[in-house]
C-alpha positions as CSV (number, residue, x, y, z in Angstrom):
1,X,28.1,-41.8,18.0
2,X,30.4,-42.0,21.0
3,X,29.2,-42.1,24.5
4,X,30.8,-38.7,25.2
5,X,28.9,-37.0,22.3
6,X,25.5,-35.7,23.4
7,X,22.5,-36.6,21.3
8,X,20.9,-33.8,19.4
9,X,18.2,-32.1,21.4
10,X,14.7,-32.7,19.9
11,X,13.7,-29.4,21.5
12,X,16.6,-27.7,19.7
13,X,15.6,-29.3,16.3
14,X,12.0,-28.2,16.8
15,X,13.1,-24.7,17.5
16,X,15.2,-24.6,14.4
17,X,12.3,-25.9,12.3
18,X,10.0,-23.4,13.9
19,X,12.5,-20.6,13.2
20,X,12.8,-21.6,9.6
21,X,9.1,-21.7,9.2
22,X,8.8,-18.2,10.6
23,X,11.4,-16.9,8.3
24,X,9.7,-18.5,5.3
25,X,6.2,-17.2,6.2
26,X,6.6,-13.9,4.2
27,X,7.7,-15.9,1.2
28,X,4.8,-18.4,1.5
29,X,2.3,-15.5,1.9
30,X,3.8,-13.7,-1.0
31,X,3.5,-16.7,-3.3
32,X,0.0,-17.7,-2.2
33,X,-1.5,-14.2,-2.4
34,X,-0.2,-13.7,-5.9
35,X,-1.5,-17.1,-7.0
36,X,-4.9,-16.1,-5.5
37,X,-5.0,-12.9,-7.5
38,X,-4.1,-14.6,-10.8
39,X,-6.5,-17.4,-10.1
40,X,-9.3,-15.0,-9.2
41,X,-8.8,-13.0,-12.4
42,X,-8.8,-16.0,-14.7
43,X,-11.7,-17.7,-13.0
44,X,-14.0,-14.7,-13.0
45,X,-13.3,-14.2,-16.7
46,X,-15.3,-17.4,-17.3
47,X,-18.0,-17.3,-14.6
48,X,-19.3,-13.7,-14.5
49,X,-20.7,-11.4,-17.2
50,X,-18.2,-9.0,-18.7
51,X,-18.2,-5.7,-16.9
52,X,-18.9,-2.2,-18.3
53,X,-15.3,-1.4,-19.0
54,X,-13.0,-3.2,-21.4
55,X,-10.0,-4.8,-19.7
56,X,-7.2,-6.6,-21.5
57,X,-7.4,-10.4,-21.2
58,X,-4.8,-12.7,-19.6
59,X,-1.7,-11.5,-17.9
60,X,-2.3,-8.0,-19.4
61,X,-5.1,-7.6,-16.9
62,X,-2.3,-6.8,-14.3
63,X,-1.6,-3.6,-16.2
64,X,-5.2,-2.5,-16.5
65,X,-6.9,0.6,-15.1
66,X,-4.4,3.1,-13.6
67,X,-1.6,0.6,-14.4
68,X,-2.0,1.6,-18.1
69,X,-1.1,5.1,-17.3
70,X,2.0,4.1,-15.4
71,X,3.1,1.8,-18.2
72,X,2.5,4.6,-20.8
73,X,4.6,7.0,-18.7
74,X,7.4,4.4,-18.3
75,X,7.5,3.9,-22.1
76,X,6.9,7.4,-23.5
77,X,7.3,9.8,-20.6
78,X,4.8,12.5,-19.6
79,X,2.8,13.4,-22.7
80,X,-0.1,15.4,-21.3
81,X,-1.3,17.1,-18.1
82,X,-3.6,14.2,-17.4
83,X,-0.5,12.0,-16.9
84,X,0.9,14.2,-14.2
85,X,-1.5,12.8,-11.6
86,X,0.7,9.7,-11.7
87,X,4.0,10.5,-9.8
88,X,7.3,9.5,-11.4
89,X,9.2,7.1,-9.2
90,X,7.1,4.0,-10.0
91,X,7.3,4.5,-13.8
92,X,11.0,5.3,-13.6
93,X,11.6,2.0,-11.8
94,X,9.6,0.2,-14.5
95,X,11.7,1.9,-17.2
96,X,15.0,1.1,-15.5
97,X,14.2,-2.5,-15.0
98,X,12.9,-2.7,-18.6
99,X,16.2,-1.4,-19.9
100,X,18.4,-3.4,-17.5
101,X,16.7,-6.8,-17.9
102,X,15.2,-6.3,-21.3
103,X,11.8,-7.3,-20.0
104,X,8.5,-6.0,-21.4
105,X,7.1,-3.0,-19.6
106,X,4.2,-4.9,-18.1
107,X,6.5,-7.6,-16.8
108,X,8.8,-5.0,-15.4
109,X,5.9,-3.3,-13.6
110,X,4.7,-6.6,-12.1
111,X,8.3,-7.5,-11.0
112,X,8.8,-4.1,-9.3
113,X,5.4,-4.5,-7.5
114,X,6.0,-8.1,-6.5
115,X,9.6,-7.6,-5.2
116,X,8.5,-4.5,-3.3
117,X,5.7,-6.5,-1.6
118,X,8.0,-9.4,-0.8
119,X,10.6,-7.1,0.7
120,X,7.8,-5.2,2.6
121,X,6.6,-8.5,4.1
122,X,10.0,-9.5,5.3
123,X,10.7,-6.0,6.8
124,X,7.3,-5.9,8.6
125,X,7.8,-9.4,9.9
126,X,11.0,-8.2,11.5
127,X,9.4,-5.0,12.8
128,X,6.5,-6.9,14.3
129,X,8.7,-9.4,16.1
130,X,8.5,-12.7,14.2
131,X,6.0,-14.2,16.7
132,X,2.5,-15.6,16.5
133,X,0.9,-12.2,16.7
134,X,3.1,-10.9,13.9
135,X,2.2,-14.0,11.8
136,X,-1.5,-13.3,12.3
137,X,-0.9,-9.6,11.3
138,X,1.0,-10.6,8.2
139,X,-1.7,-13.0,7.2
140,X,-4.4,-10.3,7.7
141,X,-2.5,-7.9,5.6
142,X,-2.0,-10.4,2.7
143,X,-5.7,-11.5,2.8
144,X,-7.2,-8.0,3.1
145,X,-9.8,-7.6,0.3
146,X,-8.1,-4.7,-1.5
147,X,-4.6,-6.3,-1.0
148,X,-4.7,-7.6,-4.6
149,X,-3.6,-4.1,-5.6
150,X,-0.2,-5.1,-4.4
151,X,0.0,-7.5,-7.3
152,X,-0.9,-5.2,-10.2
153,X,0.8,-2.2,-11.9
154,X,-0.2,0.1,-9.1
155,X,2.0,1.9,-6.5
156,X,0.6,0.3,-3.3
157,X,3.3,-2.3,-2.9
158,X,6.1,0.2,-3.4
159,X,4.4,2.5,-0.9
160,X,4.1,-0.2,1.6
161,X,7.8,-1.2,1.2
162,X,9.0,2.4,1.6
163,X,6.7,2.9,4.7
164,X,8.2,-0.3,6.2
165,X,11.8,0.7,5.5
166,X,11.2,4.3,6.8
167,X,9.9,3.2,10.2
168,X,12.3,0.2,10.5
169,X,15.2,2.5,9.8
170,X,14.0,5.1,12.4
171,X,13.6,2.3,14.9
172,X,17.2,1.1,14.3
173,X,18.6,4.6,14.3
174,X,19.5,4.6,10.6
175,X,18.6,8.2,10.0
176,X,19.7,8.7,6.4
177,X,18.1,5.4,5.3
178,X,14.8,6.7,6.7
179,X,15.0,10.1,5.2
180,X,15.9,8.7,1.7
181,X,13.1,6.2,1.9
182,X,10.6,9.0,2.8
183,X,11.9,11.2,0.0
184,X,11.5,8.4,-2.6
185,X,8.1,7.7,-1.2
186,X,7.1,11.3,-1.9
187,X,8.0,10.7,-5.5
188,X,5.6,7.8,-5.5
189,X,2.6,9.7,-4.1
190,X,2.1,13.3,-3.0
191,X,0.5,12.3,0.3
192,X,3.7,10.5,1.4
193,X,5.2,13.9,2.1
194,X,3.4,13.4,5.4
195,X,6.4,11.2,6.4
196,X,8.1,14.4,7.3
197,X,5.9,14.6,10.4
198,X,7.2,11.4,12.1
199,X,10.7,12.3,10.9
200,X,10.5,15.6,12.7
201,X,9.1,13.9,15.8
202,X,12.0,11.3,15.7
203,X,14.5,14.2,15.4
204,X,13.0,16.0,18.4
205,X,13.0,12.8,20.5
206,X,16.4,11.5,19.5
207,X,18.2,14.7,18.6
208,X,22.0,14.3,19.2
209,X,23.7,16.6,21.7
210,X,26.2,17.9,19.1
211,X,24.7,21.1,17.6
212,X,26.1,20.4,14.1
213,X,24.5,16.9,14.0
214,X,21.3,18.3,15.2
215,X,21.1,21.0,12.5
216,X,22.3,18.6,9.9
217,X,19.6,16.1,10.6
218,X,16.9,18.7,10.8
219,X,18.0,20.1,7.5
220,X,18.0,16.6,6.0
221,X,14.3,16.3,6.7
222,X,13.8,19.0,4.0
223,X,14.7,16.3,1.4
224,X,11.2,14.8,1.9
225,X,9.2,17.8,0.7
226,X,12.0,18.7,-1.7
227,X,11.1,15.5,-3.6
228,X,7.7,17.0,-4.2
229,X,9.2,20.4,-5.1
230,X,11.5,18.7,-7.7
231,X,8.5,17.1,-9.4
232,X,6.7,20.5,-9.4
233,X,9.8,22.1,-11.0
234,X,9.8,19.4,-13.7
235,X,6.1,20.1,-14.3
236,X,6.7,23.8,-14.5
237,X,9.3,23.2,-17.2
238,X,7.4,20.5,-19.1
239,X,3.8,21.9,-18.9
240,X,4.3,25.4,-17.7
241,X,2.5,24.9,-14.4
242,X,4.1,23.4,-11.3
243,X,0.7,22.3,-9.9
244,X,-0.2,20.4,-13.1
245,X,-0.8,17.3,-11.0
246,X,-3.6,19.0,-9.1
247,X,-5.1,20.2,-12.5
248,X,-4.9,16.6,-13.6
249,X,-6.7,15.3,-10.5
250,X,-9.4,17.9,-11.2
251,X,-9.8,16.4,-14.7
252,X,-10.4,13.0,-13.1
253,X,-13.2,14.6,-11.1
254,X,-11.3,14.6,-7.8
255,X,-12.7,17.0,-5.3
256,X,-12.5,17.8,-1.6
257,X,-14.7,15.8,0.8
258,X,-15.0,15.9,4.5
259,X,-13.8,12.6,6.3
260,X,-16.6,10.6,7.9
261,X,-19.3,12.9,6.5
262,X,-18.4,11.8,3.0
263,X,-19.2,8.2,3.8
264,X,-22.9,9.3,4.3
265,X,-22.9,11.7,1.4
266,X,-21.5,9.1,-1.0
267,X,-24.5,6.8,-0.9
268,X,-26.9,8.8,-3.1
269,X,-24.1,10.1,-5.4
270,X,-22.8,6.5,-5.9
271,X,-26.3,5.2,-6.7
272,X,-26.8,8.1,-9.1
273,X,-23.6,7.4,-11.0
274,X,-24.2,3.6,-11.3
275,X,-27.9,3.6,-11.4
276,X,-30.2,2.6,-8.6
277,X,-30.4,-1.1,-9.6
278,X,-26.7,-1.6,-10.2
279,X,-25.1,-4.1,-7.8
280,X,-21.6,-3.0,-8.7
281,X,-22.4,0.5,-7.4
282,X,-23.6,-0.9,-4.1
283,X,-20.4,-3.1,-3.9
284,X,-18.2,-0.1,-4.7
285,X,-19.8,1.9,-1.9
286,X,-19.7,-1.0,0.6
287,X,-16.0,-1.8,0.0
288,X,-14.8,1.8,0.3
289,X,-17.1,2.7,3.2
290,X,-16.4,-0.5,5.0
291,X,-12.6,-0.3,4.6
292,X,-12.6,3.3,5.7
293,X,-14.7,2.7,8.8
294,X,-12.6,-0.3,9.8
295,X,-9.3,1.6,9.5
296,X,-10.8,4.6,11.4
297,X,-11.7,2.2,14.2
298,X,-8.3,0.5,14.0
299,X,-6.8,4.0,14.2
300,X,-8.3,4.3,17.7
301,X,-6.4,1.2,18.6
302,X,-3.2,2.5,17.0
303,X,-3.4,5.8,19.0
304,X,-4.0,3.9,22.2
305,X,-1.3,1.3,21.6
306,X,1.5,1.9,24.2
307,X,4.1,0.1,22.1
308,X,3.9,2.5,19.2
309,X,5.8,5.7,19.2
310,X,4.2,9.1,18.7
311,X,5.5,9.4,15.1
312,X,3.8,6.2,14.0
313,X,0.5,7.4,15.5
314,X,0.7,10.8,13.9
315,X,1.6,9.2,10.6
316,X,-1.4,6.9,10.7
317,X,-3.9,9.5,11.7
318,X,-2.6,12.1,9.3
319,X,-2.4,9.7,6.3
320,X,-5.8,8.1,7.0
321,X,-7.5,11.5,7.1
322,X,-5.6,13.0,4.2
323,X,-6.3,9.9,2.1
324,X,-10.1,10.3,2.7
325,X,-10.5,14.0,2.0
326,X,-10.8,13.7,-1.7
327,X,-12.2,11.3,-4.3
328,X,-13.9,11.1,-7.6
329,X,-17.3,10.2,-8.9
330,X,-19.1,8.7,-5.9
331,X,-17.3,10.6,-3.2
332,X,-15.3,7.9,-1.6
333,X,-13.8,6.1,-4.6
334,X,-10.4,4.4,-4.0
335,X,-10.6,4.7,-0.2
336,X,-10.4,0.9,0.2
337,X,-7.2,0.9,-1.8
338,X,-5.7,3.8,0.1
339,X,-6.3,2.2,3.5
340,X,-4.5,-1.1,2.7
341,X,-1.0,0.4,3.1
342,X,-1.6,1.6,6.6
343,X,0.4,-1.2,8.1
344,X,0.2,-0.2,11.8
345,X,-3.4,-1.3,11.7
346,X,-2.8,-5.0,11.2
347,X,-1.1,-5.8,14.6
348,X,-4.0,-4.0,16.2
349,X,-6.5,-6.1,14.2
350,X,-4.6,-9.2,15.1
351,X,-4.9,-8.4,18.8
352,X,-8.7,-7.8,18.3
353,X,-8.8,-11.2,16.7
354,X,-6.7,-12.9,19.4
355,X,-9.1,-15.9,19.8
356,X,-8.3,-18.3,17.0
357,X,-11.9,-18.8,15.8
358,X,-12.3,-15.0,15.5
359,X,-9.0,-14.7,13.5
360,X,-10.1,-17.6,11.2
361,X,-13.4,-15.9,10.6
362,X,-11.7,-12.7,9.7
363,X,-9.4,-14.5,7.4
364,X,-12.3,-16.3,5.6
365,X,-14.2,-13.0,5.2
366,X,-11.1,-11.2,4.0
367,X,-10.1,-13.9,1.5
368,X,-13.6,-14.2,0.1
369,X,-13.6,-10.4,-0.4
370,X,-10.1,-10.5,-2.0
371,X,-11.0,-13.2,-4.4
372,X,-14.2,-11.4,-5.4
373,X,-12.6,-8.0,-5.8
374,X,-9.7,-9.3,-7.8
375,X,-12.0,-11.3,-10.0
376,X,-14.3,-8.3,-10.7
377,X,-11.3,-6.0,-11.2
378,X,-10.2,-8.3,-14.0
379,X,-13.7,-8.7,-15.5
380,X,-14.1,-4.9,-16.0
381,X,-15.9,-3.7,-12.9
382,X,-14.9,-0.7,-10.7
383,X,-14.3,-2.3,-7.3
384,X,-12.7,0.5,-5.3
């Protein structure tokens, strides 16, 4: 090296390595959390008694429970009113990947879920700023006890990805990307129609001065509820009733419950369903009630956060409340699974756990719960 050529800066090399590590964090989290789910399922098959429900063994466990309905719809279409409780976008994605790549339906479902989760982690990493606080928030999301649902044939990972794309696009001013993402999300789950609320608030806040653009963007928001209307039209033709999905949910025992109050009412009903001495009934109640109370509390932090726009806050509150107004059997079933996709909560939780020992404690507790729930899920127990 000549005297005139400056030596590489050690600080610069360190910065490059740190930047590469930050970019690779979502990828490492994605791989580690999927390995944790698989390891938990296979381990618990050998160390805990078989649960009350028969679950396929091995990799087929990833398509168990509700996943079996999505796989059946992907393969054979909607055959009965009961199927209509499961919205069409996820099974359509499974079918398209199956036909395109000639993969088995279960493999296609897992690939769709896993790629959606990986993309969501990268998008959220960018939204949250690729800093130490963002890294803590990503880790908390990946470690959350019910986050193993991102790895199975359920819609949580697709929902998380579409949520992330929607808010990222709004933040960047990519209006049509946001609207399309919200419309697709409505085809994944009916409650995602609530994305129309932050879209309306974003239109009002950033509405262009040109009248034609203003009307066009306002009209485009109608695509979000129209996705639900399109599904209802299909149900009207296929089953003779546009609200067949609500009839299906009633067949599953789903009923209206009052948020917060249902957490207290669920205890005796859950004990009655499982039996007073059943530990799994107590676990089911604890997981759903604990997750709900945590995300309610985090919602206070979301609402008070000055760096979040009004649309994000309205989305969080509306979705959290709507997700906890109905359930089956014990009154709060599935609440822990519904909460995990509410991504604005994790940066707030990371700020609450700013001291490193507190964050490490939260990670240990979350990971222990994640391993246990994934393992019991695969062993045939109802865990959320």
